[in-house]
N, CA, C and O atoms as CSV, one atom per row, in Angstrom:
chain,resi,resn,atom,element,x,y,z
A,1,MET,N,N,17.306,-22.531,11.728
A,1,MET,CA,C,18.523,-22.006,11.167
A,1,MET,C,C,18.888,-22.785,9.915
A,1,MET,O,O,18.629,-23.985,9.821
A,2,THR,N,N,19.477,-22.109,8.975
A,2,THR,CA,C,20.008,-22.754,7.779
A,2,THR,C,C,21.358,-22.136,7.460
A,2,THR,O,O,21.663,-21.019,7.877
A,3,ILE,N,N,22.138,-22.861,6.735
A,3,ILE,CA,C,23.432,-22.333,6.317
A,3,ILE,C,C,23.204,-21.168,5.376
A,3,ILE,O,O,22.348,-21.226,4.493
A,4,ALA,N,N,23.960,-20.130,5.565
A,4,ALA,CA,C,23.813,-18.925,4.754
A,4,ALA,C,C,24.564,-19.082,3.443
A,4,ALA,O,O,25.529,-18.366,3.175
A,5,GLN,N,N,24.113,-20.026,2.630
A,5,GLN,CA,C,24.785,-20.287,1.361
A,5,GLN,C,C,24.745,-19.068,0.444
A,5,GLN,O,O,25.646,-18.863,-0.370
A,6,ASP,N,N,23.703,-18.269,0.582
A,6,ASP,CA,C,23.583,-17.109,-0.288
A,6,ASP,C,C,24.556,-16.006,0.099
A,6,ASP,O,O,24.779,-15.084,-0.686
A,7,THR,N,N,25.147,-16.079,1.300
A,7,THR,CA,C,26.057,-15.043,1.735
A,7,THR,C,C,27.495,-15.312,1.294
A,7,THR,O,O,28.232,-14.373,0.991
A,8,TRP,N,N,27.887,-16.535,1.257
A,8,TRP,CA,C,29.259,-16.880,0.914
A,8,TRP,C,C,29.239,-18.155,0.087
A,8,TRP,O,O,28.848,-19.212,0.581
A,9,GLN,N,N,29.648,-18.063,-1.140
A,9,GLN,CA,C,29.704,-19.228,-2.010
A,9,GLN,C,C,31.112,-19.829,-1.927
A,9,GLN,O,O,32.095,-19.153,-2.233
A,10,PHE,N,N,31.206,-21.068,-1.524
A,10,PHE,CA,C,32.500,-21.725,-1.409
A,10,PHE,C,C,32.846,-22.440,-2.702
A,10,PHE,O,O,32.850,-23.669,-2.771
A,11,ASP,N,N,33.136,-21.650,-3.722
A,11,ASP,CA,C,33.602,-22.232,-4.971
A,11,ASP,C,C,35.117,-22.428,-4.861
A,11,ASP,O,O,35.694,-22.240,-3.790
A,12,GLU,N,N,35.743,-22.799,-5.947
A,12,GLU,CA,C,37.191,-23.060,-5.930
A,12,GLU,C,C,37.998,-21.826,-5.507
A,12,GLU,O,O,38.957,-21.943,-4.744
A,13,VAL,N,N,37.611,-20.647,-6.003
A,13,VAL,CA,C,38.338,-19.419,-5.678
A,13,VAL,C,C,38.205,-19.097,-4.189
A,13,VAL,O,O,39.202,-18.814,-3.525
A,14,GLU,N,N,36.986,-19.138,-3.664
A,14,GLU,CA,C,36.771,-18.844,-2.247
A,14,GLU,C,C,37.431,-19.897,-1.362
A,14,GLU,O,O,37.905,-19.581,-0.271
A,15,THR,N,N,37.464,-21.122,-1.817
A,15,THR,CA,C,38.130,-22.173,-1.055
A,15,THR,C,C,39.615,-21.866,-0.932
A,15,THR,O,O,40.177,-21.975,0.158
A,16,ARG,N,N,40.261,-21.484,-2.030
A,16,ARG,CA,C,41.689,-21.135,-1.982
A,16,ARG,C,C,41.917,-19.948,-1.055
A,16,ARG,O,O,42.883,-19.935,-0.292
A,17,ARG,N,N,41.043,-18.955,-1.114
A,17,ARG,CA,C,41.176,-17.779,-0.234
A,17,ARG,C,C,41.034,-18.177,1.234
A,17,ARG,O,O,41.807,-17.732,2.083
A,18,LEU,N,N,40.045,-19.016,1.525
A,18,LEU,CA,C,39.814,-19.429,2.904
A,18,LEU,C,C,40.993,-20.243,3.430
A,18,LEU,O,O,41.438,-20.029,4.558
A,19,VAL,N,N,41.496,-21.166,2.632
A,19,VAL,CA,C,42.647,-21.969,3.051
A,19,VAL,C,C,43.851,-21.067,3.288
A,19,VAL,O,O,44.576,-21.262,4.263
A,20,ALA,N,N,44.080,-20.088,2.423
A,20,ALA,CA,C,45.192,-19.146,2.612
A,20,ALA,C,C,45.039,-18.380,3.924
A,20,ALA,O,O,46.020,-18.146,4.630
A,21,LEU,N,N,43.815,-17.993,4.244
A,21,LEU,CA,C,43.556,-17.299,5.501
A,21,LEU,C,C,43.800,-18.224,6.688
A,21,LEU,O,O,44.378,-17.804,7.691
A,22,TYR,N,N,43.369,-19.471,6.584
A,22,TYR,CA,C,43.466,-20.416,7.692
A,22,TYR,C,C,44.895,-20.849,7.997
A,22,TYR,O,O,45.126,-21.466,9.037
A,23,VAL,N,N,45.853,-20.552,7.140
A,23,VAL,CA,C,47.243,-20.910,7.428
A,23,VAL,C,C,48.070,-19.701,7.875
A,23,VAL,O,O,49.287,-19.809,8.028
A,24,THR,N,N,47.416,-18.547,8.086
A,24,THR,CA,C,48.133,-17.387,8.617
A,24,THR,C,C,48.448,-17.631,10.092
A,24,THR,O,O,47.710,-18.354,10.761
A,25,PRO,N,N,49.525,-17.045,10.610
A,25,PRO,CA,C,49.917,-17.305,11.996
A,25,PRO,C,C,48.818,-17.039,13.028
A,25,PRO,O,O,48.674,-17.809,13.977
A,26,ASP,N,N,48.048,-15.978,12.863
A,26,ASP,CA,C,46.990,-15.679,13.840
A,26,ASP,C,C,45.938,-16.773,13.888
A,26,ASP,O,O,45.533,-17.206,14.967
A,27,ILE,N,N,45.495,-17.219,12.720
A,27,ILE,CA,C,44.451,-18.251,12.673
A,27,ILE,C,C,45.009,-19.596,13.128
A,27,ILE,O,O,44.317,-20.346,13.815
A,28,VAL,N,N,46.245,-19.911,12.758
A,28,VAL,CA,C,46.865,-21.160,13.208
A,28,VAL,C,C,46.944,-21.169,14.732
A,28,VAL,O,O,46.607,-22.171,15.364
A,29,SER,N,N,47.382,-20.076,15.319
A,29,SER,CA,C,47.477,-19.978,16.773
A,29,SER,C,C,46.110,-20.138,17.429
A,29,SER,O,O,45.969,-20.843,18.428
A,30,GLN,N,N,45.122,-19.486,16.865
A,30,GLN,CA,C,43.755,-19.598,17.388
A,30,GLN,C,C,43.252,-21.038,17.292
A,30,GLN,O,O,42.678,-21.569,18.243
A,31,ARG,N,N,43.469,-21.654,16.149
A,31,ARG,CA,C,42.994,-23.018,15.917
A,31,ARG,C,C,43.697,-24.016,16.843
A,31,ARG,O,O,43.074,-24.977,17.295
A,32,GLU,N,N,44.971,-23.803,17.129
A,32,GLU,CA,C,45.719,-24.722,17.977
A,32,GLU,C,C,45.211,-24.724,19.415
A,32,GLU,O,O,45.402,-25.699,20.142
A,33,ARG,N,N,44.576,-23.652,19.819
A,33,ARG,CA,C,44.050,-23.585,21.185
A,33,ARG,C,C,42.836,-24.490,21.394
A,33,ARG,O,O,42.601,-24.955,22.509
A,34,PHE,N,N,42.073,-24.743,20.350
A,34,PHE,CA,C,40.859,-25.547,20.508
A,34,PHE,C,C,41.165,-26.978,20.939
A,34,PHE,O,O,40.647,-27.406,21.970
A,35,PRO,N,N,41.977,-27.741,20.210
A,35,PRO,CA,C,42.259,-29.109,20.672
A,35,PRO,C,C,42.956,-29.140,22.034
A,35,PRO,O,O,42.751,-30.073,22.810
A,36,ALA,N,N,43.773,-28.132,22.331
A,36,ALA,CA,C,44.455,-28.096,23.624
A,36,ALA,C,C,43.444,-27.982,24.761
A,36,ALA,O,O,43.619,-28.606,25.808
A,37,ARG,N,N,42.409,-27.206,24.571
A,37,ARG,CA,C,41.358,-27.069,25.588
A,37,ARG,C,C,40.348,-28.202,25.501
A,37,ARG,O,O,39.788,-28.629,26.511
A,38,PHE,N,N,40.126,-28.675,24.306
A,38,PHE,CA,C,39.154,-29.722,24.020
A,38,PHE,C,C,39.626,-31.071,24.560
A,38,PHE,O,O,38.824,-31.850,25.076
A,39,ARG,N,N,40.913,-31.345,24.442
A,39,ARG,CA,C,41.574,-32.550,24.934
A,39,ARG,C,C,40.943,-33.859,24.476
A,39,ARG,O,O,40.507,-34.652,25.310
A,40,PRO,N,N,40.887,-34.099,23.175
A,40,PRO,CA,C,40.371,-35.393,22.704
A,40,PRO,C,C,41.260,-36.524,23.209
A,40,PRO,O,O,42.478,-36.373,23.309
A,41,GLN,N,N,40.642,-37.649,23.523
A,41,GLN,CA,C,41.345,-38.790,24.106
A,41,GLN,C,C,41.433,-39.949,23.108
A,41,GLN,O,O,40.568,-40.092,22.243
A,42,PRO,N,N,42.473,-40.769,23.228
A,42,PRO,CA,C,42.598,-41.927,22.350
A,42,PRO,C,C,41.327,-42.776,22.368
A,42,PRO,O,O,40.758,-43.052,23.424
A,43,GLY,N,N,40.901,-43.177,21.181
A,43,GLY,CA,C,39.746,-44.041,21.040
A,43,GLY,C,C,38.399,-43.338,20.976
A,43,GLY,O,O,37.384,-43.990,20.728
A,44,GLU,N,N,38.360,-42.025,21.192
A,44,GLU,CA,C,37.076,-41.325,21.164
A,44,GLU,C,C,36.539,-41.167,19.750
A,44,GLU,O,O,37.282,-41.176,18.768
A,45,ARG,N,N,35.204,-41.020,19.684
A,45,ARG,CA,C,34.503,-40.701,18.437
A,45,ARG,C,C,34.168,-39.217,18.503
A,45,ARG,O,O,33.457,-38.776,19.405
A,46,VAL,N,N,34.684,-38.445,17.541
A,46,VAL,CA,C,34.530,-36.996,17.578
A,46,VAL,C,C,33.924,-36.504,16.273
A,46,VAL,O,O,34.267,-36.986,15.193
A,47,LEU,N,N,33.022,-35.542,16.383
A,47,LEU,CA,C,32.397,-34.900,15.238
A,47,LEU,C,C,32.900,-33.466,15.145
A,47,LEU,O,O,32.846,-32.722,16.124
A,48,ASP,N,N,33.388,-33.079,13.976
A,48,ASP,CA,C,33.832,-31.713,13.695
A,48,ASP,C,C,32.813,-31.092,12.751
A,48,ASP,O,O,32.781,-31.417,11.564
A,49,ILE,N,N,31.979,-30.198,13.276
A,49,ILE,CA,C,30.938,-29.557,12.474
A,49,ILE,C,C,31.523,-28.326,11.793
A,49,ILE,O,O,32.093,-27.454,12.449
A,50,GLY,N,N,31.376,-28.264,10.484
A,50,GLY,CA,C,31.968,-27.171,9.718
A,50,GLY,C,C,33.465,-27.364,9.602
A,50,GLY,O,O,34.244,-26.449,9.867
A,51,SER,N,N,33.858,-28.555,9.206
A,51,SER,CA,C,35.270,-28.946,9.223
A,51,SER,C,C,36.140,-28.187,8.227
A,51,SER,O,O,37.366,-28.208,8.335
A,52,GLY,N,N,35.521,-27.519,7.261
A,52,GLY,CA,C,36.314,-26.724,6.313
A,52,GLY,C,C,37.426,-27.538,5.697
A,52,GLY,O,O,37.184,-28.647,5.221
A,53,PRO,N,N,38.665,-27.008,5.694
A,53,PRO,CA,C,39.770,-27.716,5.061
A,53,PRO,C,C,40.346,-28.867,5.881
A,53,PRO,O,O,41.328,-29.483,5.467
A,54,GLY,N,N,39.758,-29.167,7.031
A,54,GLY,CA,C,40.163,-30.342,7.792
A,54,GLY,C,C,41.324,-30.155,8.744
A,54,GLY,O,O,41.856,-31.142,9.253
A,55,PHE,N,N,41.736,-28.927,9.001
A,55,PHE,CA,C,42.888,-28.709,9.875
A,55,PHE,C,C,42.604,-29.126,11.321
A,55,PHE,O,O,43.442,-29.774,11.949
A,56,VAL,N,N,41.439,-28.764,11.854
A,56,VAL,CA,C,41.082,-29.157,13.219
A,56,VAL,C,C,40.846,-30.660,13.283
A,56,VAL,O,O,41.282,-31.317,14.229
A,57,ALA,N,N,40.165,-31.205,12.292
A,57,ALA,CA,C,39.915,-32.647,12.262
A,57,ALA,C,C,41.225,-33.428,12.268
A,57,ALA,O,O,41.313,-34.473,12.913
A,58,ALA,N,N,42.239,-32.940,11.564
A,58,ALA,CA,C,43.538,-33.619,11.536
A,58,ALA,C,C,44.177,-33.629,12.921
A,58,ALA,O,O,44.717,-34.650,13.348
A,59,ALA,N,N,44.120,-32.510,13.616
A,59,ALA,CA,C,44.688,-32.441,14.963
A,59,ALA,C,C,43.943,-33.372,15.918
A,59,ALA,O,O,44.556,-34.043,16.748
A,60,ILE,N,N,42.627,-33.407,15.793
A,60,ILE,CA,C,41.830,-34.303,16.631
A,60,ILE,C,C,42.148,-35.758,16.294
A,60,ILE,O,O,42.266,-36.597,17.187
A,61,ALA,N,N,42.286,-36.052,15.005
A,61,ALA,CA,C,42.610,-37.417,14.571
A,61,ALA,C,C,43.938,-37.871,15.147
A,61,ALA,O,O,44.079,-39.029,15.539
A,62,ASP,N,N,44.906,-36.982,15.203
A,62,ASP,CA,C,46.195,-37.337,15.781
A,62,ASP,C,C,46.052,-37.674,17.262
A,62,ASP,O,O,46.768,-38.535,17.774
A,63,ALA,N,N,45.139,-37.006,17.949
A,63,ALA,CA,C,44.934,-37.249,19.381
A,63,ALA,C,C,44.148,-38.534,19.642
A,63,ALA,O,O,44.484,-39.282,20.560
A,64,VAL,N,N,43.112,-38.798,18.854
A,64,VAL,CA,C,42.277,-39.979,19.118
A,64,VAL,C,C,42.893,-41.250,18.547
A,64,VAL,O,O,42.599,-42.348,19.018
A,65,GLY,N,N,43.735,-41.109,17.546
A,65,GLY,CA,C,44.414,-42.258,16.970
A,65,GLY,C,C,43.490,-43.222,16.249
A,65,GLY,O,O,42.281,-43.009,16.162
A,66,SER,N,N,44.084,-44.280,15.737
A,66,SER,CA,C,43.369,-45.251,14.919
A,66,SER,C,C,42.207,-45.960,15.608
A,66,SER,O,O,41.231,-46.278,14.929
A,67,PRO,N,N,42.246,-46.220,16.878
A,67,PRO,CA,C,41.022,-46.810,17.443
A,67,PRO,C,C,39.874,-45.801,17.518
A,67,PRO,O,O,38.710,-46.185,17.630
A,68,GLY,N,N,40.202,-44.536,17.456
A,68,GLY,CA,C,39.176,-43.496,17.468
A,68,GLY,C,C,38.662,-43.229,16.069
A,68,GLY,O,O,39.139,-43.801,15.089
A,69,VAL,N,N,37.671,-42.339,15.996
A,69,VAL,CA,C,37.078,-41.965,14.712
A,69,VAL,C,C,36.784,-40.479,14.743
A,69,VAL,O,O,36.310,-39.946,15.746
A,70,VAL,N,N,37.068,-39.819,13.638
A,70,VAL,CA,C,36.707,-38.412,13.494
A,70,VAL,C,C,35.855,-38.282,12.243
A,70,VAL,O,O,36.239,-38.734,11.164
A,71,HIS,N,N,34.696,-37.662,12.401
A,71,HIS,CA,C,33.837,-37.349,11.273
A,71,HIS,C,C,33.781,-35.835,11.148
A,71,HIS,O,O,33.507,-35.132,12.120
A,72,GLY,N,N,34.039,-35.345,9.956
A,72,GLY,CA,C,33.900,-33.921,9.679
A,72,GLY,C,C,32.737,-33.712,8.735
A,72,GLY,O,O,32.527,-34.502,7.814
A,73,VAL,N,N,31.979,-32.651,8.961
A,73,VAL,CA,C,30.896,-32.290,8.044
A,73,VAL,C,C,31.090,-30.852,7.600
A,73,VAL,O,O,31.517,-29.989,8.367
A,74,ASP,N,N,30.765,-30.626,6.348
A,74,ASP,CA,C,30.812,-29.274,5.799
A,74,ASP,C,C,29.848,-29.217,4.625
A,74,ASP,O,O,29.522,-30.237,4.017
A,75,ILE,N,N,29.406,-28.025,4.323
A,75,ILE,CA,C,28.456,-27.848,3.224
A,75,ILE,C,C,29.158,-27.586,1.888
A,75,ILE,O,O,28.525,-27.588,0.833
A,76,SER,N,N,30.459,-27.362,1.948
A,76,SER,CA,C,31.221,-27.003,0.753
A,76,SER,C,C,31.986,-28.208,0.200
A,76,SER,O,O,32.891,-28.730,0.851
A,77,GLU,N,N,31.620,-28.636,-0.992
A,77,GLU,CA,C,32.352,-29.736,-1.633
A,77,GLU,C,C,33.816,-29.375,-1.899
A,77,GLU,O,O,34.685,-30.214,-1.662
A,78,PRO,N,N,34.135,-28.158,-2.384
A,78,PRO,CA,C,35.552,-27.831,-2.575
A,78,PRO,C,C,36.356,-27.886,-1.266
A,78,PRO,O,O,37.495,-28.354,-1.267
A,79,LEU,N,N,35.781,-27.418,-0.160
A,79,LEU,CA,C,36.482,-27.512,1.121
A,79,LEU,C,C,36.616,-28.961,1.567
A,79,LEU,O,O,37.643,-29.341,2.130
A,80,LEU,N,N,35.605,-29.765,1.324
A,80,LEU,CA,C,35.684,-31.185,1.671
A,80,LEU,C,C,36.789,-31.876,0.881
A,80,LEU,O,O,37.465,-32.757,1.411
A,81,ALA,N,N,36.980,-31.492,-0.365
A,81,ALA,CA,C,38.057,-32.080,-1.169
A,81,ALA,C,C,39.418,-31.761,-0.554
A,81,ALA,O,O,40.296,-32.622,-0.503
A,82,VAL,N,N,39.592,-30.524,-0.087
A,82,VAL,CA,C,40.841,-30.132,0.579
A,82,VAL,C,C,41.007,-30.943,1.868
A,82,VAL,O,O,42.091,-31.454,2.152
A,83,ALA,N,N,39.928,-31.057,2.641
A,83,ALA,CA,C,39.980,-31.798,3.911
A,83,ALA,C,C,40.344,-33.263,3.675
A,83,ALA,O,O,41.181,-33.821,4.385
A,84,ARG,N,N,39.720,-33.873,2.689
A,84,ARG,CA,C,40.017,-35.287,2.404
A,84,ARG,C,C,41.483,-35.470,2.006
A,84,ARG,O,O,42.128,-36.432,2.425
A,85,ALA,N,N,42.001,-34.554,1.205
A,85,ALA,CA,C,43.408,-34.634,0.814
A,85,ALA,C,C,44.317,-34.412,2.028
A,85,ALA,O,O,45.322,-35.104,2.195
A,86,HIS,N,N,43.956,-33.448,2.864
A,86,HIS,CA,C,44.756,-33.120,4.048
A,86,HIS,C,C,44.824,-34.296,5.029
A,86,HIS,O,O,45.843,-34.495,5.690
A,87,CYS,N,N,43.759,-35.058,5.122
A,87,CYS,CA,C,43.692,-36.170,6.081
A,87,CYS,C,C,43.805,-37.537,5.421
A,87,CYS,O,O,43.450,-38.546,6.031
A,88,ALA,N,N,44.287,-37.586,4.200
A,88,ALA,CA,C,44.351,-38.842,3.454
A,88,ALA,C,C,45.183,-39.909,4.161
A,88,ALA,O,O,44.944,-41.102,3.977
A,89,ASP,N,N,46.146,-39.493,4.957
A,89,ASP,CA,C,46.996,-40.452,5.665
A,89,ASP,C,C,46.406,-40.879,7.009
A,89,ASP,O,O,47.065,-41.571,7.786
A,90,ARG,N,N,45.174,-40.471,7.279
A,90,ARG,CA,C,44.486,-40.827,8.524
A,90,ARG,C,C,43.161,-41.513,8.160
A,90,ARG,O,O,42.129,-40.845,8.090
A,91,PRO,N,N,43.172,-42.818,7.930
A,91,PRO,CA,C,41.963,-43.505,7.465
A,91,PRO,C,C,40.825,-43.514,8.487
A,91,PRO,O,O,39.706,-43.895,8.143
A,92,TRP,N,N,41.074,-43.113,9.711
A,92,TRP,CA,C,40.014,-43.045,10.728
A,92,TRP,C,C,39.293,-41.696,10.715
A,92,TRP,O,O,38.519,-41.384,11.619
A,93,VAL,N,N,39.562,-40.902,9.671
A,93,VAL,CA,C,38.874,-39.618,9.490
A,93,VAL,C,C,38.001,-39.716,8.243
A,93,VAL,O,O,38.461,-40.138,7.182
A,94,GLU,N,N,36.746,-39.325,8.381
A,94,GLU,CA,C,35.820,-39.307,7.242
A,94,GLU,C,C,35.156,-37.938,7.173
A,94,GLU,O,O,34.845,-37.324,8.193
A,95,PHE,N,N,34.949,-37.482,5.956
A,95,PHE,CA,C,34.285,-36.198,5.742
A,95,PHE,C,C,32.989,-36.413,4.969
A,95,PHE,O,O,32.912,-37.244,4.063
A,96,HIS,N,N,31.976,-35.643,5.351
A,96,HIS,CA,C,30.644,-35.785,4.788
A,96,HIS,C,C,30.101,-34.427,4.354
A,96,HIS,O,O,30.299,-33.421,5.035
A,97,HIS,N,N,29.428,-34.413,3.234
A,97,HIS,CA,C,28.736,-33.212,2.781
A,97,HIS,C,C,27.427,-33.126,3.550
A,97,HIS,O,O,26.547,-33.966,3.365
A,98,ALA,N,N,27.286,-32.124,4.412
A,98,ALA,CA,C,26.077,-31.998,5.224
A,98,ALA,C,C,25.920,-30.576,5.733
A,98,ALA,O,O,26.893,-29.836,5.876
A,99,ASP,N,N,24.693,-30.216,5.998
A,99,ASP,CA,C,24.329,-28.937,6.594
A,99,ASP,C,C,24.511,-29.058,8.108
A,99,ASP,O,O,24.103,-30.057,8.700
A,100,ALA,N,N,25.109,-28.068,8.725
A,100,ALA,CA,C,25.354,-28.095,10.167
A,100,ALA,C,C,24.070,-28.197,10.980
A,100,ALA,O,O,24.101,-28.599,12.143
A,101,THR,N,N,22.953,-27.838,10.378
A,101,THR,CA,C,21.678,-27.880,11.103
A,101,THR,C,C,20.900,-29.167,10.841
A,101,THR,O,O,19.837,-29.380,11.424
A,102,GLN,N,N,21.424,-30.024,9.970
A,102,GLN,CA,C,20.766,-31.293,9.650
A,102,GLN,C,C,21.827,-32.385,9.530
A,102,GLN,O,O,22.130,-32.863,8.437
A,103,LEU,N,N,22.374,-32.760,10.660
A,103,LEU,CA,C,23.486,-33.699,10.673
A,103,LEU,C,C,23.024,-35.125,10.352
A,103,LEU,O,O,21.958,-35.548,10.800
A,104,PRO,N,N,23.824,-35.860,9.580
A,104,PRO,CA,C,23.446,-37.213,9.151
A,104,PRO,C,C,23.851,-38.323,10.128
A,104,PRO,O,O,24.214,-39.421,9.705
A,105,PHE,N,N,23.789,-38.037,11.421
A,105,PHE,CA,C,24.197,-39.009,12.429
A,105,PHE,C,C,23.111,-39.138,13.490
A,105,PHE,O,O,22.378,-38.184,13.751
A,106,PRO,N,N,23.008,-40.304,14.094
A,106,PRO,CA,C,22.038,-40.457,15.183
A,106,PRO,C,C,22.479,-39.666,16.419
A,106,PRO,O,O,23.665,-39.393,16.599
A,107,ASP,N,N,21.535,-39.311,17.247
A,107,ASP,CA,C,21.847,-38.650,18.510
A,107,ASP,C,C,22.774,-39.529,19.335
A,107,ASP,O,O,22.689,-40.757,19.299
A,108,ARG,N,N,23.645,-38.889,20.065
A,108,ARG,CA,C,24.560,-39.564,20.997
A,108,ARG,C,C,25.513,-40.539,20.319
A,108,ARG,O,O,25.927,-41.530,20.920
A,109,ASP,N,N,25.855,-40.261,19.084
A,109,ASP,CA,C,26.750,-41.130,18.319
A,109,ASP,C,C,28.222,-40.799,18.574
A,109,ASP,O,O,29.107,-41.540,18.146
A,110,PHE,N,N,28.487,-39.683,19.272
A,110,PHE,CA,C,29.863,-39.213,19.452
A,110,PHE,C,C,30.168,-38.963,20.919
A,110,PHE,O,O,29.281,-38.652,21.715
A,111,ASP,N,N,31.440,-39.106,21.256
A,111,ASP,CA,C,31.893,-38.773,22.599
A,111,ASP,C,C,32.023,-37.260,22.763
A,111,ASP,O,O,31.850,-36.725,23.858
A,112,ALA,N,N,32.330,-36.580,21.657
A,112,ALA,CA,C,32.533,-35.138,21.711
A,112,ALA,C,C,32.227,-34.525,20.344
A,112,ALA,O,O,32.340,-35.174,19.305
A,113,VAL,N,N,31.837,-33.258,20.386
A,113,VAL,CA,C,31.545,-32.496,19.164
A,113,VAL,C,C,32.257,-31.157,19.278
A,113,VAL,O,O,32.254,-30.526,20.335
A,114,ILE,N,N,32.863,-30.735,18.183
A,114,ILE,CA,C,33.525,-29.434,18.152
A,114,ILE,C,C,33.064,-28.685,16.910
A,114,ILE,O,O,32.801,-29.285,15.868
A,115,SER,N,N,32.973,-27.393,17.032
A,115,SER,CA,C,32.616,-26.543,15.897
A,115,SER,C,C,33.354,-25.230,16.066
A,115,SER,O,O,33.086,-24.474,17.000
A,116,THR,N,N,34.282,-24.960,15.163
A,116,THR,CA,C,35.070,-23.727,15.249
A,116,THR,C,C,34.958,-22.952,13.946
A,116,THR,O,O,34.878,-23.540,12.867
A,117,GLN,N,N,34.953,-21.663,14.050
A,117,GLN,CA,C,34.916,-20.778,12.888
A,117,GLN,C,C,33.792,-21.160,11.922
A,117,GLN,O,O,33.993,-21.223,10.710
A,118,VAL,N,N,32.602,-21.413,12.486
A,118,VAL,CA,C,31.470,-21.859,11.679
A,118,VAL,C,C,30.253,-20.957,11.841
A,118,VAL,O,O,29.544,-20.693,10.870
A,119,LEU,N,N,30.011,-20.494,13.033
A,119,LEU,CA,C,28.772,-19.776,13.320
A,119,LEU,C,C,28.553,-18.565,12.421
A,119,LEU,O,O,27.410,-18.194,12.153
A,120,GLU,N,N,29.622,-17.951,11.956
A,120,GLU,CA,C,29.455,-16.801,11.061
A,120,GLU,C,C,28.839,-17.192,9.718
A,120,GLU,O,O,28.389,-16.331,8.961
A,121,PHE,N,N,28.821,-18.501,9.427
A,121,PHE,CA,C,28.232,-18.966,8.173
A,121,PHE,C,C,26.832,-19.553,8.333
A,121,PHE,O,O,26.232,-20.020,7.364
A,122,VAL,N,N,26.321,-19.525,9.551
A,122,VAL,CA,C,24.983,-20.043,9.827
A,122,VAL,C,C,24.074,-18.859,10.108
A,122,VAL,O,O,24.365,-18.026,10.967
A,123,SER,N,N,22.987,-18.793,9.385
A,123,SER,CA,C,22.051,-17.685,9.605
A,123,SER,C,C,20.781,-18.189,10.254
A,123,SER,O,O,20.454,-19.372,10.170
A,124,ARG,N,N,20.075,-17.293,10.895
A,124,ARG,CA,C,18.787,-17.626,11.504
A,124,ARG,C,C,17.691,-17.334,10.479
A,124,ARG,O,O,17.652,-16.263,9.873
A,125,ARG,N,N,16.826,-18.289,10.307
A,125,ARG,CA,C,15.687,-18.107,9.396
A,125,ARG,C,C,14.470,-18.723,9.984
A,125,ARG,O,O,13.400,-18.680,9.376
């Protein structure tokens, strides 16, 4: 599998559109259900694959707190810029430019992994 970069280009315009979509009430409600079911715990190391604008990573960061760590990965530099700005007040959150199918972390490096609203951007090849 590889990221379907040819299907959706995350330039500045698409990033603004995606962020606007992600703050609509339906998407906010949907997104809020993930951490509630996921239940990250204080001190955990969590990986957010396809972190986009960092909204889920921020919620997870609030749950794991400063002894914990949240790493977000995304293939879009413009989305990563939004995520970094969104989580700037949470120094235990880091974002990385990476393909969801080639993660830059060793196996078993995290207590938990989450991936939401990402699979539609991954194609089989």
